[in-house]
N, C-alpha and C positions, 0 to 999 in steps of 0.2 A: 526381382523381389516378389515373393509369393504373398499375396494379400489374403488374410484369413479373418473370417467372422466366426465368433464363438457364441453358440446358443445353448445355454443350460440354466435351469431355474435356481441353481445354487451358486451364490456369489463366490464362495470359496473355491469351488471347482473351476469357475471361469478364471479366477485370479491365478490359480495353479497352472492352468493350461497356458494362459498368457505369459507367465514367467518362463515356462519351459520353451515355448515357441519363440519368444523374443530374445532368448539367449543365443539364437542362431542368426547369423548375419544375413541370411537370404529369406527370412520370414518376418512379416510385419502383421501384427494384429490390428485391424482397422476398426473393429467394433465388437460390442458384446450385447447379447440379447437375453432376456430372462424368460421368454416363452416363444412359442412358434409364431405368434402374430407379430411380435416385435422383430423376430428374425427375418420374416418375409419383407417387412417394411425396410429394415436396414440393408438387406441384400439388394433390394431394388434401388436404394439410394447410393450405396457404396460400391456395388459391383465387385464383390470379392472373388478371388480365384478359387478359394476353397471355403466351404462352410462346414463347421463342426456342429452337428445337430444332435442334441440329446434326444433319445427316443421318447422318454416320458417327461412332458412339460405341461404346465397348466395352459388353459385357454385354447391352445392348438398344439397337439403333440408333434413329435419330430417327423412321423410318417406323413401326416397331412401337410406339414410345412415343406417337406422335401417334394411332395407332389406339386405344390404351388410354385416352389422355386424352379422346378424343371420346366413348368409351363411359362414362367415369367422371365427366367434368366438361365437358359439352357447352357450358357458358357461356364457357369459356376459349377465346380465339382463338389459333391456332397460326401462327407465322411460321417457316418452315423456313430453315435457314442451311447453306451448303455452299461449299467451294472449287471444286466441280466443276459446270460448267454442262451437266449431262447430262439429256437429255430424260426418261429413265426415272425419275429421282429426282423431277422436277417432276410428272410424271403420277401417280406413286404418292402423292405428297404431296396432290395434288388428290383422289385417290380416297379417302384416309382422312380428308379433311375439313379439311386445312390451308387457311388463308385467304391465304397468300402464300408466296413463295419468293424468297430474297435471297442473293446471293453475299457471302461474308465480306469481300471487299475492296471492297465498295460504299462510296461516300463517306459520311461520318458523317451528313450531312444526309439522305441517302437512308434510312439506318437509322432515324433519328428519325421521319421522315415515314412509313416503313413501319409502325412500331409504332402511331402515331396512326391510320393508315389502317385497319389490321385491327381495332383497338379499336373504331372506328366501325361496323364490320361490312362494310367495303368489301373487295374482293378486290385483291390485289397481283399482277396477272398481265397482261402486255401482250397486246394483240390478236395480235401476231405469234407470241408463244409459244403462246397459246391455240390458234390455228389449226394451227400446226405440230404440236403435241402431239396434238391430237385426231385430226387426219387421219392421223397415224402410228400411233397406238395403239388407236383405236376402229374395230372392224370393223362395217360396216353390218349391222344386225340384219335378220332375216327379217321381212316385213310382219306386224304385230300382236304380235310377240314382244317381251318385256321392256318393253312400254309401260305405265307406271304408270297405274292408273285415275284418279289425281288429275289427270292432264293433261286429262281430260274436264271438269274443274271450271273450267278457265280459259275466259275469254271469248275471242272471236275476236281482239280487240285485244291481250289479255294473251298469247295464243299468239304473236302477231306480235312483241311486245316480247321474249318469251323467245328467239325465233329471232335477234333482233339481239344480245341479251346473249351468246348462244352464239358469236357472231362476235367477241366481245371488245370491243364498242363501249361507250363511256361513255354515261351518261344524256344528256349534252349532244349527243353525236353521234346518238343515237337520236331525241332530240327534233327535231333538225334534219332528219333523214331522214323523220320522220312528220309534220312541220309542226305540232307541238304544243309546249307549254311544257315545260321541264325538270322543273318541279314535278309536272306530269301524269305524266311518265315515272317519277319517283320513287315516286309513288303506285302506279302499275302494278307496278313492281318489288317494292314491299313486299307487295302483294297476291299476286303470283306466288310469292314465297318462302313466304308464310304458307300459301297453299293447297297447295303442294307439300311443306311441312314441311322446307324447306331453310334452312340457316344463312346462306348468302351466294351471291354470283354464281359463285364457283368451282364449287360443287356444282350450280348451275343449268346451267353449261356442260357438265359431265359428263353430267348427266341428259338434256339435250337431244340430245346425240349418241348416247348409249348406247340411248336409247329409240327412236331413228330419227326424232325430230321434225324434224331436219334431217340432210342427208347431207353427209359430208365432200366438199369440192370444189364444193359448190353455192354460188350467189351469195346475198348477204344478203337475207333475206326469202323465199327460195324454200322451199317445203315439200318434205319428203322423200317 
């Protein structure tokens, strides 16, 4: 059972999300919060698997709430919700560790699929959004600066796979490009995340660009 906490300042929105999610046999809504402060308190008390966080809320917005949740309850996956398809919100969500970003008017099946996806540890971020955001908000670092030493622990193939991940490609697409099985790529991805101490592919994307492993605008597989 996937345990979900819903945080939105509009009661009708929370009720709608609850009705949609609880229509599924594998999802249970364990709590609702009207602002970021309440969301953090309830998450600490209830330990949900997935937290739906509205970006804009009173007292504490979703970005600040996500940041505190990551520090306090790193096991909980965060899915950001908003009515605004604005790049800065998406990128800030990525930076604080959110696993996905979804518009409130998304179809009900997309909401359900998103909750299941982030609960599995997958990232909900399309390749087009990934590339647009990173190329807009990440400045190319100077050589050798901000490069985490953990990157040196990756094998040559793992480094290559990380570069493909940073372009927003799926495991199947990476497998096709490298002429290996999807199962092999899944193993590489798991090892990459473990070695780098990352939660999911979203954090891998941010790290790859900010560390200079790849350069905005370069082609898939090019080194920076």
